[in-house]
N, C-alpha and C positions, 0 to 999 in steps of 0.2 A: 502494499497499501504506500510505503513511501516514496517508492519510483513515481506513482502516480499523484502523489501531492505536493512533489517538487516542481511539477508540471503548472506553467502561468496560464492565464485565460487565453492568451493568443494562441498557443499551441491547441489548445482543445478546441476552440474555434475552428482553426484554421484544419484541423484532423478532420472534425466533423463535416466543414464545407469540402475536402478533397476526396473523403469517401465517398458523398452523395455525387461530386462531380466525374470521379471514376466510374462509379456505376453507371451514369446516363452515359459515357464514353464506354462504356463496357457494352452495351445495349447497342450503340451506334458502330462498333466494330464485330458484333455478333450479326448484325442483320444487312447492314449497306451493301457488302458485295453481293448479297446473296439477292437484294433486294434491285440492285443493278442489273443483274441476269436477267431477273424476273421481267426487268423493263426492256430488255432487247440489247443488255451491252456483251460482247462475249467473253469469252472467259479469260482473256488476255488484256480488256478494259475492265476487268472487275474490279482492279484495285484502285482504280481513278477515284471514287469517292474518297479513300483515304489521301489519295495524292492531293487533292484540293483540301481537304483539311489541313492538311503540312503545309501547301501554299499559303492559304489564308493566315496560319499562324506564324509562318516565316514572312509575311508583307509586315505584320503587326508586331511583329516581337520586338524590335531595337524600339522603335516610337513608344511604344507600351513601356517598356523598362526604361527609357531617359524621364515620359511623364511620371512614371511613379517615384522617380529620384528626386523629381521636383515639388509633387503634389500629395504625395505617399500612397500606399498603395491602398488601402482600404474602398475608396471610391471607385478605383479601377476595376478593382475584383469584383465587384457588384456589378458595374457597369457589363464587364464580358460576360456574367452569369445570364443576365437580363437577354443579352444578344444571343445567348445559346440557345433560351429558352425562344426567340424569334427564328433563329434558324432552323430550328427542329418541327416547327410549323411550316417553314417554308417547304425542308426535306418533305414533309406529310403532302403538301400540296401539290408540289412534283412528283410523288409517287401515285398519288390519287389520279393527276392528269396523265400518268405515263411519260411524264415530263424529263430526259433526263437533264435537260439543260437547267430547269428548276432545280432539281435535285441536287446539282452539283454548286448551283448558286447558295444553297442551303450549308451543303457540307463547308464551302469556302469561307463563309459568314461563322461557322462554326469554328474555325480556327481560330479567333481571337479568344475563345474559352481555354482551348489548346493551350494557346501562347500564357495566356493567364495563371494556367494550373502549372506551367511548370516555374514560376515563381512564388509559389507557396514554400515551398522548402526555404529559400533565401529568408522569406518574411519570418519563418519559424527561427532560423540561426539568430537573425537580427534583434528578435523580441526575446529569445531567450534569457535567463541568467545566467549571470559568468558562471562558466564550469559546467552549464547544464545543456551547452550547445548540441552535442553531438546525442546527448539522451533524448531532446526535443526533436532532433531527425529521424531519428531510430522512431519514437513514437508517431511522429507525421508518417513514416511508411507504411508503419504496423496498421494504422487505422484504413487502409485500404484491404484487410481482411475483410472488412465488414463488407466493402463493395464484392469482392470476391465471390460469397455469398449471395447477396442480394442480385447482383447484376445478371449473372446467366439465369436465373431464376426468373425474374421479372422480364428477361428478354425471351423465354420459355413460354411464359404465362402469357405475354401481351402478343405472342406471334398468332394470328390467325383470330384474333380480337373479334367476335361478329362477323367472322366468314370475311374481315378486310385485309388480311395477307399481314403484312408488316406497319400498317398503317398504325395500330395500336402502340407500337413500341415507341414511334417518332414523338405521338401524344404523351405518352408516359415520360418521355424525356421533357417535354416540355415543362410538365409538373415537375418535374424532379429541380431542374433549374432555378425555377422559381424557388423552391425550398431554399436552394443554394445562396441565392441570392440573398433572404431574408436571416439565414446564418451568417453569412459575412456580414451583414449590416452589425452583428454585435460584436466586431472585431472593435479594438480602442483606437482612437484618432490619429495617435501618434506611431503608426507603423507603415514605414520604418521610423527608427529614432533619427535624431538630428545630424547626429554624427554620418547618416549617410546622405546628407543633401549634396550639392557639387561645391568643392573647395578647392582651392589650387593643389596642386600636388606637386612637390619638387621633382619626383622621378622623371628623366626623359623617356618620352614616348607612352607614358600612362601604363595602363592596364595590359597593353600588347607586351611592355616590356617585363614586366611583373615576374620573377622569378616563380614557377610552377605552373603560370597562367597557362602555356602552350601546350604543357601535358595535360593538365585538366580538362584543357578543351578536347584533346586528341582520345583523351580515354572517355569522355561524355560521347563524341561521335560514335567511337566504335562499339562501347554497349548498349546506346540505344539503338544504333542501327542494326547489329544482330537480332537481336529483341524483335525489330521491328518487319527484318526481312522474312522470318518463321512465323510470327504470330500473325500478320497481316495476311499470308497464303493458307493458314490451314484449315477456315472453313471450306474453301475452296476443293483443296486436298483432301478433308474428309469426304466433300461432297462428291466428287469423283468416285471415291472408294465405297459409294453408297450407304455411307453412315448416315444416319437419323439425325435432325437437327437437335433432338435431346443431348446426344452423344456429342456434338459438335458443342454446345454451352456446357456439358460438363467438363470436357479438356480444356475450355478455355477458363472455366472457373478455378480448376487446378492448376492452371500457368498463373492466374491472380494470387492465388493463395502462396505459389512460389514467388512472387515478386514481392508481397506485402508481410506474410507471417513471420519470416526472421527477422523483420526490422527492429524490434525490442533488442535482439543480442547483436543483430549489425552495429548497433548505435556502440555498444559497451565495447565491441570489437575494435571500433574506429577509436576510440579513445585507449584500448589497451595496445594493438598494433600500430596502428595509423593507415592510411592511406594506401599505401605500396602492396603490402602482402594482401589486401583485399582485389585490389585490382589484378594481381597475378592468378588469385584464386578464381575468381569470375571469368579470367581469361580460360582457366581449364576446364570450368564448367561448361563452356560454350563449345570446346574442343569436345567435352563427352558428346554435348547435342550432335558434332559435325558425325560421332560415330553412330550412332544412334539413327540418324536419317537414313543411313544405307541398309536399315534392316527391314524385314516385312512388314508393310504398312497394316497393323493390324491397331485394334484402339489403343491396348494396352501401351504400344510401342508410342503412338501419338501423346498417350496421358504422358507417360516418363518423360518424352522429349521435352514436352511442353512445361512441365514442371521444373524441369532442371534448367530450362531456358529463365525460367522466372525467378530462381534463386539466383543464376549468373547474373541477372539483369541487376538485382536487388544488393548484392554485397558491390561490384562494379560500380553501378552508379551513384550509389550513397558515399562512395570513396571518392568518386570523381567530383563530386558536389564541394564535400569536405574541402579537396585540395584546392579547387576552385575559390570557395569561400577563405582559406587562408592564403589564397597568393593576392589576394585585393586590398588595398588600403583604402581608407575611407576618401571619399571623392571619385575613386574610382569603379564603386559598384554598379551604378546604373551602366554605365557604358560597359563594363567588362561581363558582367552578366548578359547584357543585350547581346553582345558579339556572341558569347559562349551558347546561346539560345539559338541564336541566328544559324550558326555553324551546325549545330545537331538536327536543327529543323531541315536544312539543306540537304543533308546528308540523306536525311530520313523522306525528304519528299524525292528524291533521286531514287530511293531504294524502293518505294511505293509504284514510282513510273512504271518501273521497270519490272517488280517481279511477277505482276500479273501474265505479262509476257514471257518471262523465264519459265514460270511452273508450266504454261502452256505449250513451251516448247521443248523443256527438259525433262518436266514431272518434277517432283517430290523429292525424289534420291538425288538427281545430280544438281538440284537447286542447292544441295548445301555445299558443294566446292566454293562458290561466292562467299561461305561463311571465312573459309582460311585468312583472305586479304585485309577481313576486317577484325580479325581478333589477335594478329601479328601486332599491329600498333597498341592494342591493349595491352598484351604481355610485356612489350620493350616498355611503355612508360609505368608497367607496375615495377618491373625492375629496377629503373631508375629511379622512381620514388622511394622505393626501401634504401638505397644507398644513398640519397640525399636527405634522408628522414633521419638516418645515424648521425649525419654530419651534421644535421640543421639547416634549414632554408636561410638561404642568404635574403634578408630583408631590405 
């Protein structure tokens, strides 16, 4: 109980908001590629909804980050959640009319919420009491366990609602993001604290020259890209193998548990070991996914690989976040965080643009060869970080 008593109000509010936001995003990821195929998209085009979501996030991330560094995070978090509710209505409209154009417009607009969600982890680190940063970050990620149980069940429950296909899923998303906006309104007004407002920074080159910044950026891009590559095409791969929609949502549910269940432990390991060992551990977990990808495409192999994929993302992405936050000085946060998220989103947009075509051409197994060039940089940064953590980062 002491663990939870030490968490402040902002951590609790952001964790609840993230759990609900991820629930909505999980519903979106569970149904959008299948809905696009139902509307006439080919298999190679089925990941385009996700691509447009990441494109919207990419276009808004840097201005969003800079705006928050000047005006605080709370109003922008709320605006993003309300925009997500509107985007879900547009997606539902497009789906009802069979218009891929409107459907993709809604997905692109949803990108603002995707961008917003990326910054919850920074808001938690900024608002946590001194010495509680990693613990608060771990709890934030642990809150996603709630979404892992709720999201797939809601996606399955809303599928076929009143005989309307996936329409109910998008209406449910609308309600969820209205609730997210209400939860975020409970945040204190001083998020972020004043120290994060732009101030003169003596270091030449600012955030880009910060020790550890490029390493954190590379680690974040690699860890997220591997997860996106495999998770984005899993519903289609399982559908090709004639698995029921309930089986798809169960696999996604366990993937989400892998992503968020270890959050409390990962926060403690970050305090004890530092970022380097966890980046390396995440890289080896991804290599495990590479090996599993060439086995027989059974339900249990999909289940095991996606669960391991979630674990790899958890340890590597939390470690990359910790490394990034530690590398930035006051005054660099707005630009540094914005550039980091833009880089991650750019790689993910490219992955989603091509992954549908790759699985259509190569199939599930051979798609895994593209994991290797994404994992190698993660392992390199992990080993470099371990050496530098032993010596101490030059500030």
